[in-house]
C-alpha positions as a printed NumPy array, in Angstrom:
array([[ 11.564,  57.347,  80.984],
       [ 12.848,  55.448,  83.938],
       [  9.857,  53.05 ,  83.855],
       [ 10.918,  51.462,  80.507],
       [ 14.304,  50.551,  81.969],
       [ 14.805,  47.654,  84.248],
       [ 16.796,  47.804,  87.293],
       [ 19.593,  45.825,  85.506],
       [ 19.993,  48.399,  82.791],
       [ 17.844,  46.709,  79.889],
       [ 14.277,  47.429,  78.749],
       [ 11.41 ,  46.439,  80.998],
       [  9.484,  43.179,  80.661],
       [  6.245,  45.198,  79.848],
       [  7.999,  47.095,  76.981],
       [  9.435,  43.812,  75.719],
       [  6.014,  42.311,  75.596],
       [  4.596,  45.302,  73.883],
       [  7.261,  45.141,  71.288],
       [  6.555,  41.448,  70.709],
       [  2.868,  42.139,  70.315],
       [  3.501,  44.862,  67.657],
       [  5.851,  42.596,  65.783],
       [  3.287,  39.787,  65.851],
       [  0.657,  42.179,  64.327],
       [  3.158,  43.206,  61.539],
       [  3.895,  39.511,  60.855],
       [  0.165,  38.62 ,  60.637],
       [ -0.363,  41.629,  58.264],
       [  2.51 ,  40.39 ,  56.085],
       [  1.136,  36.895,  55.974],
       [ -2.4  ,  38.249,  55.165],
       [ -0.983,  40.2  ,  52.215],
       [  0.784,  37.188,  50.886],
       [ -2.325,  35.09 ,  50.905],
       [ -4.844,  37.849,  49.961],
       [ -6.747,  35.749,  47.396],
       [ -7.738,  33.096,  49.87 ],
       [ -9.371,  35.497,  52.5  ],
       [-13.081,  35.962,  52.434],
       [-13.222,  39.488,  53.892],
       [ -9.797,  40.811,  52.962],
       [-10.476,  44.531,  53.445],
       [-11.984,  43.913,  56.903],
       [ -9.154,  41.708,  57.99 ],
       [ -6.619,  44.404,  56.866],
       [ -8.503,  47.152,  58.753],
       [ -8.661,  44.95 ,  61.916],
       [ -4.994,  44.405,  61.967],
       [ -4.362,  48.131,  61.322],
       [ -6.475,  49.102,  64.261],
       [ -4.885,  46.588,  66.498],
       [ -1.376,  47.821,  65.647],
       [ -2.331,  51.471,  66.28 ],
       [ -3.831,  50.459,  69.632],
       [ -0.848,  48.506,  70.711],
       [  1.954,  50.663,  69.226],
       [  2.257,  53.276,  71.948],
       [  5.883,  52.894,  72.151],
       [  8.514,  55.537,  72.718],
       [  9.882,  57.017,  69.465],
       [ 13.265,  55.379,  69.847],
       [ 11.567,  51.886,  69.855],
       [  8.609,  52.566,  67.538],
       [ 10.586,  53.786,  64.413],
       [ 11.66 ,  50.287,  63.09 ],
       [  8.276,  48.784,  63.858],
       [  6.469,  51.69 ,  62.29 ],
       [  8.553,  51.303,  59.114],
       [  7.809,  47.546,  58.964],
       [  4.17 ,  48.177,  59.615],
       [  4.05 ,  50.772,  56.692],
       [  5.694,  48.319,  54.338],
       [  3.124,  45.663,  55.237],
       [  0.292,  48.1  ,  54.83 ],
       [  1.565,  48.89 ,  51.308],
       [  1.753,  45.11 ,  50.474],
       [ -1.678,  44.79 ,  51.955],
       [ -3.022,  47.381,  49.489],
       [ -1.575,  45.435,  46.567],
       [ -3.016,  42.278,  48.051],
       [ -6.45 ,  43.969,  48.223],
       [ -6.332,  44.557,  44.554],
       [ -5.313,  40.904,  43.919],
       [ -8.13 ,  39.741,  46.13 ],
       [-10.642,  41.957,  44.292],
       [ -9.415,  40.623,  40.924],
       [ -9.626,  37.084,  42.252],
       [-13.353,  37.675,  43.245],
       [-14.034,  39.221,  39.822],
       [-12.53 ,  36.235,  38.211],
       [-14.333,  33.77 ,  40.325],
       [-17.613,  35.597,  39.601],
       [-16.768,  35.509,  35.922],
       [-16.117,  31.739,  35.979],
       [-19.412,  31.274,  37.709],
       [-21.17 ,  33.252,  35.121],
       [-19.489,  31.308,  32.269],
       [-20.265,  28.057,  33.967],
       [-23.863,  29.131,  34.115],
       [-23.806,  30.242,  30.449],
       [-22.155,  26.881,  29.297],
       [-24.732,  24.992,  31.356],
       [-27.551,  26.862,  29.612],
       [-26.083,  26.262,  26.181],
       [-25.873,  22.514,  27.162],
       [-29.435,  22.471,  28.205],
       [-30.446,  24.026,  24.87 ],
       [-28.494,  21.282,  23.015],
       [-30.119,  18.588,  25.067],
       [-33.554,  20.106,  24.352],
       [-32.773,  20.316,  20.639],
       [-33.066,  16.45 ,  20.402],
       [-32.486,  15.127,  16.852],
       [-31.675,  18.717,  15.634],
       [-28.415,  18.916,  17.495],
       [-25.169,  17.855,  15.757],
       [-22.03 ,  16.169,  17.123],
       [-19.945,  19.07 ,  15.941],
       [-21.958,  21.488,  18.113],
       [-21.582,  19.24 ,  21.156],
       [-17.799,  18.753,  20.648],
       [-17.45 ,  22.558,  20.212],
       [-19.212,  23.271,  23.492],
       [-17.239,  20.595,  25.191],
       [-13.997,  22.114,  23.975],
       [-14.961,  25.566,  25.373],
       [-15.96 ,  24.004,  28.611],
       [-12.54 ,  22.132,  28.892],
       [-10.412,  25.128,  27.869],
       [-12.264,  27.869,  29.671],
       [-13.492,  26.202,  32.911],
       [-12.232,  22.708,  33.559],
       [ -8.603,  23.521,  32.955],
       [ -8.885,  26.682,  35.152],
       [-11.231,  25.547,  37.991],
       [-11.795,  21.7  ,  38.067],
       [-13.762,  21.829,  41.276],
       [-16.284,  24.367,  39.825],
       [-16.518,  22.428,  36.6  ],
       [-17.211,  19.176,  38.372],
       [-19.73 ,  20.928,  40.707],
       [-21.724,  22.057,  37.56 ],
       [-22.293,  18.384,  36.529],
       [-21.425,  19.393,  33.008],
       [-19.739,  16.157,  32.003],
       [-22.365,  13.87 ,  33.458],
       [-25.055,  15.738,  31.383],
       [-23.022,  15.988,  28.312],
       [-21.632,  12.492,  28.125],
       [-24.925,  10.731,  27.296],
       [-25.686,  13.296,  24.582],
       [-22.204,  12.871,  23.063],
       [-22.425,   9.042,  23.215],
       [-25.784,   9.183,  21.421],
       [-24.556,  11.45 ,  18.769],
       [-21.269,   9.366,  18.232],
       [-23.205,   6.168,  17.909],
       [-25.537,   7.905,  15.375],
       [-22.498,   9.142,  13.495],
       [-20.914,   5.716,  13.499],
       [-24.06 ,   4.238,  12.027],
       [-24.222,   6.945,   9.325],
       [-20.455,   6.523,   8.569],
       [-21.101,   2.807,   8.195],
       [-23.968,   3.655,   5.585],
       [-21.623,   5.961,   3.843],
       [-18.983,   3.323,   3.656],
       [-21.529,   0.845,   2.184],
       [-22.845,   3.381,  -0.449],
       [-19.224,   4.353,  -1.308],
       [-18.337,   0.693,  -1.764],
       [-21.352,   0.253,  -4.083],
       [-20.302,   3.407,  -6.002],
       [-16.784,   1.962,  -6.427],
       [-18.26 ,  -1.209,  -7.805],
       [-20.346,   0.724, -10.275],
       [-17.229,   2.642, -11.401],
       [-15.427,  -0.743, -11.875],
       [-18.235,  -1.907, -14.257],
       [-17.168,   1.017, -16.653],
       [-14.19 ,  -1.153, -17.786],
       [-16.081,  -4.482, -18.05 ],
       [-16.351,  -5.774, -21.662],
       [-18.969,  -8.458, -21.026],
       [-22.137,  -6.464, -21.282],
       [-24.281,  -9.242, -19.81 ],
       [-22.06 ,  -9.545, -16.803],
       [-22.027,  -5.774, -16.289],
       [-25.862,  -5.666, -16.468],
       [-26.176,  -8.432, -13.897],
       [-23.755,  -6.754, -11.553],
       [-25.604,  -3.38 , -11.921],
       [-28.855,  -5.013, -10.927],
       [-27.266,  -6.682,  -7.843],
       [-25.716,  -3.367,  -6.784],
       [-29.093,  -1.619,  -7.12 ],
       [-30.763,  -4.253,  -4.874],
       [-28.058,  -3.8  ,  -2.229],
       [-28.56 ,   0.024,  -2.349],
       [-32.324,  -0.373,  -1.921],
       [-31.704,  -2.454,   1.254],
       [-29.851,   0.47 ,   3.012],
       [-32.295,   2.334,   5.263],
       [-32.029,   6.178,   4.675],
       [-28.547,   6.322,   3.081],
       [-26.855,   9.729,   3.746],
       [-27.265,  12.202,   0.992],
       [-23.541,  13.003,   0.958],
       [-22.892,   9.566,  -0.473],
       [-26.08 ,   9.165,  -2.497],
       [-25.273,  11.802,  -4.971],
       [-21.989,  10.169,  -6.089],
       [-23.816,   6.717,  -6.2  ],
       [-26.484,   8.048,  -8.466],
       [-23.941,   9.886, -10.714],
       [-22.02 ,   6.528, -11.104],
       [-25.21 ,   4.61 , -11.691],
       [-26.146,   6.972, -14.479],
       [-22.78 ,   6.571, -16.155],
       [-22.954,   2.802, -15.956],
       [-26.474,   2.805, -17.516],
       [-25.356,   4.981, -20.3  ],
       [-22.225,   2.905, -20.83 ],
       [-24.239,  -0.381, -21.074],
       [-26.684,   1.353, -23.597],
       [-23.665,   2.348, -25.676],
       [-21.982,  -1.052, -25.335],
       [-24.216,  -2.87 , -27.586],
       [-23.629,  -0.258, -30.34 ],
       [-19.815,  -0.25 , -30.016],
       [-19.249,  -3.875, -29.284],
       [-18.985,  -5.221, -32.677],
       [-16.71 ,  -2.381, -33.846],
       [-14.353,  -2.848, -30.898],
       [-14.137,  -6.542, -31.541],
       [-13.304,  -6.048, -35.166],
       [-10.659,  -3.485, -34.225],
       [ -9.216,  -6.003, -31.812],
       [ -9.162,  -8.723, -34.506],
       [ -7.223,  -6.296, -36.828],
       [ -4.61 ,  -5.544, -34.168],
       [ -4.162,  -9.238, -33.235],
       [ -3.704, -10.005, -36.9  ],
       [ -0.953,  -7.443, -37.104],
       [  0.701,  -8.92 , -33.999],
       [  0.536, -12.404, -35.505],
       [  2.077, -11.157, -38.78 ],
       [  5.021,  -9.582, -36.883],
       [  5.495, -12.854, -34.927],
       [  5.62 , -14.887, -38.154],
       [  8.122, -12.515, -39.581],
       [ 10.31 , -12.882, -36.522],
       [ 10.233, -16.706, -36.858],
       [ 12.338, -16.279, -40.059],
       [ 14.835, -13.963, -38.419],
       [ 18.52 , -14.793, -38.954],
       [ 20.371, -16.269, -36.027],
       [ 22.174, -13.059, -35.106],
       [ 18.876, -11.333, -34.598],
       [ 17.278, -13.948, -32.265],
       [ 18.377, -12.062, -29.089],
       [ 16.429,  -8.988, -30.211],
       [ 13.681, -11.297, -31.308],
       [ 13.39 , -12.736, -27.855],
       [ 12.906,  -9.328, -26.309],
       [ 10.305,  -8.435, -28.927],
       [  8.503, -11.747, -28.245],
       [  8.112, -10.726, -24.523],
       [  6.752,  -7.312, -25.46 ],
       [  4.295,  -8.854, -28.023],
       [  2.999, -11.254, -25.368],
       [  2.272,  -8.422, -22.934],
       [  0.562,  -6.464, -25.74 ],
       [ -1.581,  -9.512, -26.626],
       [ -2.854,  -9.517, -23.091],
       [ -4.165,  -5.898, -23.439],
       [ -6.04 ,  -6.564, -26.679],
       [ -9.831,  -7.193, -26.315],
       [-12.057,  -9.913, -27.631],
       [-12.561, -10.577, -31.289],
       [-15.739, -11.486, -33.2  ],
       [-16.83 , -15.079, -31.987],
       [-16.502, -16.454, -35.444],
       [-12.805, -15.459, -35.556],
       [-11.761, -16.237, -32.043],
       [-10.401, -19.699, -32.584],
       [ -8.739, -18.762, -35.774],
       [ -6.731, -15.883, -34.433],
       [ -5.836, -17.598, -31.143],
       [ -4.412, -20.654, -33.019],
       [ -2.524, -18.45 , -35.391],
       [ -0.955, -16.536, -32.343],
       [ -0.093, -19.734, -30.442],
       [  1.584, -21.398, -33.475],
       [  3.728, -18.368, -34.376],
       [  4.757, -17.723, -30.785],
       [  5.592, -21.378, -30.171],
       [  7.787, -21.514, -33.355],
       [  9.665, -18.403, -32.342],
       [ 10.198, -19.577, -28.776],
       [ 11.562, -22.895, -30.018],
       [ 14.144, -21.154, -32.247],
       [ 15.071, -18.843, -29.367],
       [ 15.456, -21.692, -26.924],
       [ 17.676, -23.569, -29.402],
       [ 19.772, -20.543, -29.938],
       [ 20.451, -19.951, -26.259],
       [ 21.004, -23.671, -25.577],
       [ 23.649, -23.62 , -28.379],
       [ 25.134, -20.454, -26.921],
       [ 25.345, -21.994, -23.463],
       [ 27.122, -25.099, -24.98 ],
       [ 29.607, -22.841, -26.823],
       [ 30.226, -20.885, -23.593],
       [ 30.949, -24.107, -21.724],
       [ 33.324, -25.386, -24.522],
       [ 35.027, -21.978, -24.683],
       [ 35.375, -21.85 , -20.848],
       [ 37.063, -25.406, -20.889],
       [ 39.412, -24.354, -23.631],
       [ 40.288, -21.021, -21.957],
       [ 40.707, -22.853, -18.588],
       [ 43.36 , -25.008, -20.364],
       [ 45.097, -21.94 , -21.703],
       [ 45.077, -20.479, -18.051],
       [ 46.761, -23.628, -16.788],
       [ 49.428, -23.467, -19.452],
       [ 49.957, -19.719, -18.749],
       [ 50.259, -20.44 , -15.12 ],
       [ 52.841, -23.105, -15.845],
       [ 54.951, -20.57 , -17.797],
       [ 54.52 , -17.686, -15.395],
       [ 57.586, -18.488, -13.357],
       [ 59.845, -19.546, -16.359],
       [ 63.203, -17.772, -16.897],
       [ 63.58 , -19.213, -20.385],
       [ 62.793, -15.729, -21.673],
       [ 62.877, -16.318, -25.446],
       [ 60.939, -19.539, -25.804],
       [ 58.49 , -18.741, -23.03 ],
       [ 57.791, -15.347, -24.432],
       [ 57.003, -17.047, -27.769],
       [ 54.862, -19.55 , -25.997],
       [ 52.812, -16.808, -24.313],
       [ 52.247, -15.042, -27.654],
       [ 50.992, -18.173, -29.039],
       [ 48.605, -18.743, -26.031],
       [ 47.305, -15.149, -26.439],
       [ 46.599, -15.713, -30.14 ],
       [ 44.693, -18.914, -29.255],
       [ 42.695, -16.821, -26.608],
       [ 41.681, -14.334, -29.174],
       [ 40.576, -16.948, -31.577],
       [ 38.171, -18.536, -28.967],
       [ 34.546, -17.211, -28.462],
       [ 33.406, -15.702, -25.172],
       [ 32.94 , -18.017, -22.204],
       [ 29.778, -16.265, -20.84 ],
       [ 29.616, -15.649, -17.157],
       [ 33.051, -17.331, -16.599],
       [ 34.82 , -15.091, -19.106],
       [ 35.85 , -12.321, -16.633],
       [ 37.399, -14.666, -14.03 ],
       [ 39.203, -16.799, -16.665],
       [ 40.633, -13.601, -18.384],
       [ 41.828, -12.209, -14.99 ],
       [ 43.753, -15.483, -14.236],
       [ 45.241, -15.662, -17.691],
       [ 46.245, -11.984, -17.674],
       [ 47.864, -12.419, -14.233],
       [ 50.067, -15.187, -15.346],
       [ 51.123, -13.145, -18.458],
       [ 51.792, -10.146, -16.344],
       [ 53.913, -12.154, -13.92 ],
       [ 56.072, -13.515, -16.634],
       [ 56.505, -10.29 , -18.724],
       [ 57.137,  -8.194, -15.7  ],
       [ 59.902, -10.598, -14.478],
       [ 61.323, -10.727, -18.036],
       [ 61.429,  -6.906, -18.232],
       [ 63.094,  -6.694, -14.833],
       [ 65.724,  -9.197, -15.846],
       [ 66.645,  -7.302, -19.03 ],
       [ 66.589,  -3.911, -17.191],
       [ 69.047,  -5.291, -14.704],
       [ 71.345,  -6.756, -17.377],
       [ 71.338,  -3.549, -19.344],
       [ 72.155,  -1.584, -16.262],
       [ 75.196,  -3.789, -15.541],
       [ 76.248,  -3.405, -19.174],
       [ 76.024,   0.379, -18.949],
       [ 78.144,   0.319, -15.815],
       [ 81.124,  -1.445, -17.483],
       [ 84.196,   0.777, -18.395],
       [ 84.199,  -0.141, -21.991],
       [ 80.562,   0.747, -22.317],
       [ 81.285,   4.264, -20.743],
       [ 84.205,   4.76 , -23.145],
       [ 82.217,   3.959, -26.105]])
């Protein structure tokens, strides 16, 4: 016991060194446990430190207790670290296996040549990014996956772009065929159909997904053109009848009374729009019906223009007359000659009622006229209210 105590009463230098060595082993074991997944031979490293501690920790019980507790805790942590290290190795092995599997799948796609699709390539690339590159970029880069996949993807994307361009061309031709379904000129429709067919023939190996719709539209147009000749005359005679009815209505509107001209103006606009929607008439009657329509619509428009010109003139004249009444009312607004001014205002109001509307100026003029009248009559009322109040306050008035 005496050999562990120095001559000064503390522990000896040898014991202090031994304590430091044991603490150092514990510290190394703790660090090893904390970084378990980065150690190559983790179990061997743990055993080596445990053996070293047992060899060095020959301390007296009173000194070894705390160190032994720390060492035991480090050993427990090392056991947990050993499991983590084992899991890390298994995961690393699994990633290597998956990397190899993905590489084999890529080799198979490359070997497939023209049979591989862009969708298959993108699906494989997505799995590679999600399962490998995002987890272990170093391993992913080492596999050379991207450098092998990129040319394949670029080739397929270029082929897809060419195919999509062909699809767009065929779809555009299909749309043009569909537009021919509404063309009335059968000769123009026939010529346009031939031109579309020539453009389609010039497209090398058009994709089937677009060809089916094209051929369906082509069949519809061909049928339409075949039927066109049969129905053309009937449609033109029907259009001639409808245009004749429209002209008859216009001719009736020309004779409308003046009060009905605003409604006639609205109906004229409607009939002009309807005329645009009506088709061709038989060639022999084309000039006849057009001349009839133009003559009737011109006459009606002339009457409408005259009506509104006259109305605008009346509005201007009424506005001038009402402006004069407003000026007279403004001159009377401040008058205190209650009797004669009230009579004058009533006369002005009667004149106002006799005048027609002033169009867009009516509202402003009436507001000004009413303001002057209100000013006068409000002042007049206030005057008589005050006079009556004074009268009621007189003693004789109270006695009576």
